[in-house]
C-alpha angles and dihedrals in degrees: 000000000000113000106311093336108102121201097357115211124235090258092051091050091050091050093048092050094045090050092050091050090049090053090050095050096087089068088062095040091055101035106020136093124253090256093051092048092050090051092048094051091049091047094050092051092051093046092054091044090054090049088053091055100255116149100241098126092122090053090050091052092048092050091048089052089055094049108162118246106183112214089214090065098071104123119209096173122093088242111055090183088071089077126075090222091066091064092047090051091053090055091048088050093052091051087050089052090053090053090048091051089050089058097039115011113223133176089203091060091050092053091047089054091051091052093047092052092049091050094049094048092044089060091052093047091050093051095045092047091060098266092273110167117225116214114209113196125206111286095017120119119256114261118258115265118262120259096265094046089049089050089053093048090049092049091049091051091049091055091049091048092053092050091047091049091054090056088066093056117096109259095242091051098050116115108198093180093056091046093053091047088052091050093048092048089052093052090046090059089050091051092051092051094047098045094072090053091049090053089052088048090052091050092047089054092046090242095125 
């Protein structure tokens, strides 16, 4: 079960993974190389096509085999997150996960993607909030998520709600293509909102 979506089907898992990868893509668009961005855009298209039922499995496998490893992203520092390339690589990895889910649907991969997105956005929230550590003592409630993490959680719940809604539609009346367009439009709005914050994050780290 993922969220309030029990026993997700293979198609639902593909859609969830493609949507997560789409939400991660701004990290590559802001911090990645031209080659990485080209790979990510190709991967996203294939992931959505697979979710729509198109037979592009061979193309997915071929693209996975060509997974971009940018030579500029070799981190010598103890903290790899101190480099913009780290964040681009995470986005590339999440698109790779979407392609892998397309070939072999897996709840575990979906949950890994969720955790990765939360971690990435937590780093941005922390930096943009002034890097003020919050100490939580035993018995105290956990602090509320930062604005970008909350935006991610909201977007995730919206995707799950759409998929759950479609389960209530009579089988002969379901329109998978329209549902996937709705999901991709939703993730596109998320990407637009997040990009400005990622640019601020880049500036705050003197990467711009």
